[in-house]
C-alpha positions in Angstrom: -144.3 -82.3 -103.4 -143.4 -79.2 -105.6 -140.8 -78.1 -103.0 -139.1 -81.9 -103.0 -139.0 -81.6 -106.7 -137.7 -78.3 -107.7 -136.1 -78.1 -110.8 -136.4 -81.8 -111.5 -139.2 -82.0 -114.2 -140.5 -85.9 -113.8 -140.3 -88.3 -111.0 -140.1 -91.6 -111.8 -139.9 -95.3 -109.7 -140.1 -99.1 -110.6 -144.0 -100.1 -109.1 -143.2 -103.7 -108.2 -144.6 -105.4 -111.4 -142.6 -104.7 -113.9 -143.6 -101.2 -114.4 -142.9 -97.3 -113.6 -145.0 -95.1 -112.3 -144.0 -91.0 -112.8 -144.8 -87.6 -111.3 -144.9 -85.0 -113.4 -143.5 -81.5 -111.5 -146.2 -79.1 -112.8 -144.7 -76.2 -110.8 -140.8 -75.6 -111.9 -138.5 -74.0 -109.9 -140.8 -74.4 -106.9 -137.6 -73.9 -104.8 -136.9 -70.6 -106.2 -139.7 -69.5 -104.8 -140.6 -67.9 -100.9 -142.7 -71.2 -99.8 -143.7 -71.6 -95.8 -143.0 -75.2 -96.0 -138.8 -74.2 -96.6 -136.6 -76.2 -95.0 -135.4 -74.1 -91.8 -131.9 -75.8 -89.9 -131.0 -74.6 -86.5 -127.1 -74.1 -86.1 -127.2 -77.6 -84.6 -128.6 -79.4 -87.4 -126.4 -77.1 -90.1 -122.9 -78.3 -87.8 -124.2 -81.9 -88.4 -124.8 -81.9 -92.0 -121.2 -79.7 -92.6 -119.8 -83.4 -90.9 -122.2 -85.3 -93.2 -119.1 -86.6 -95.4 -117.0 -87.8 -92.7 -120.1 -89.7 -90.7 -120.4 -91.8 -94.1 -116.7 -92.4 -94.2 -116.9 -93.1 -90.9 -119.7 -95.5 -91.5 -117.8 -96.7 -94.5 -114.8 -97.8 -92.2 -116.9 -99.2 -89.3 -118.8 -101.3 -92.0 -115.6 -102.9 -93.2 -113.5 -103.6 -90.1 -116.3 -104.1 -87.6 -119.6 -105.6 -90.1 -121.7 -106.4 -86.5 -122.5 -103.2 -85.6 -125.9 -102.0 -86.5 -126.1 -98.8 -88.7 -129.4 -97.4 -87.1 -130.2 -93.8 -86.3 -128.8 -94.7 -83.2 -125.5 -95.5 -84.4 -125.3 -92.3 -86.9 -126.1 -90.2 -83.9 -123.1 -91.7 -82.1 -120.9 -91.5 -84.4 -121.6 -87.3 -84.7 -121.3 -86.9 -81.5 -118.1 -88.5 -80.9 -116.9 -86.9 -84.1 -118.1 -83.7 -81.8 -116.4 -85.1 -79.0 -113.2 -85.4 -81.0 -113.6 -81.5 -82.7 -114.2 -79.9 -78.7 -110.7 -81.8 -77.8 -109.1 -80.3 -80.8 -108.8 -83.2 -83.4 -110.1 -81.7 -86.3 -107.8 -83.2 -89.0 -110.6 -86.0 -90.7 -108.1 -88.8 -90.4 -107.7 -88.5 -86.7 -111.4 -87.9 -86.0 -112.1 -91.0 -88.3 -109.4 -92.8 -85.7 -111.0 -91.1 -82.8 -114.4 -92.8 -83.5 -113.2 -96.1 -84.5 -111.1 -96.4 -81.1 -114.8 -95.2 -79.3 -116.9 -97.9 -81.2 -114.3 -100.9 -81.1 -113.0 -100.5 -77.2 -115.9 -98.1 -75.7 -117.1 -95.0 -75.9 -114.9 -94.3 -72.6 -111.8 -95.0 -74.1 -110.9 -91.7 -74.4 -111.1 -90.7 -71.0 -108.2 -93.1 -69.7 -105.2 -90.9 -68.6 -102.7 -92.1 -71.4 -105.6 -91.4 -74.1 -105.7 -87.4 -72.8 -102.2 -87.4 -73.1 -102.2 -88.2 -76.9 -104.9 -86.2 -77.2 -103.1 -83.2 -76.3 -100.1 -84.2 -77.5 -101.4 -84.5 -81.0 -103.5 -81.1 -80.3 -100.6 -79.1 -79.1 -97.6 -80.1 -81.3 -96.8 -80.7 -85.1 -98.2 -84.5 -84.5 -101.6 -85.7 -86.0 -103.5 -88.0 -83.4 -103.2 -90.7 -86.0 -99.6 -90.5 -85.7 -99.6 -89.6 -81.4 -101.3 -93.6 -81.3 -99.5 -95.1 -84.0 -97.6 -97.2 -81.0 -100.8 -98.4 -79.3 -101.9 -102.1 -80.2 -105.5 -103.5 -80.1 -104.6 -105.3 -77.3 -103.1 -102.0 -75.5 -106.3 -100.6 -76.1 -108.4 -103.4 -74.7 -106.0 -103.0 -71.6 -107.1 -99.2 -71.4 -111.0 -99.9 -72.0 -110.4 -102.6 -69.1 -109.2 -100.4 -66.9 -111.5 -97.6 -67.3 -114.1 -100.2 -66.8 -112.7 -101.1 -63.2 -112.0 -97.3 -62.1 -116.0 -97.2 -62.8 -117.0 -100.2 -60.3 
């Protein structure tokens, strides 16, 4: 518990019966001392941690536009995987990445495999326009059509 509390003197929380429970930190600044219980993250975990602000932004956006998605551990892993996929394709701007992930949630994870969507990704990464600008002329109907075309090709 001491390594979790770090420089915090006292933790307090409601006990459910109108009172409060307290835990006093007897080992001040436990995190500054070497500890076997210290958290060590892998490089992959560090990359995911660096994406947390963007993951949260995507989560908030999808909560507003598509509240039916259960935002559980699988949801957040999928968001992280899609953000990683966008970065691998060269989409680096946060706004562009949010659109990329939102499209995948709304129209299916394979929407970006459609030739027109691939061309838009390439256009955005090889020119001065953003992915948002490259997709500005797309309607939901067109994206739904691309999603249906993609499912036909798989079958």
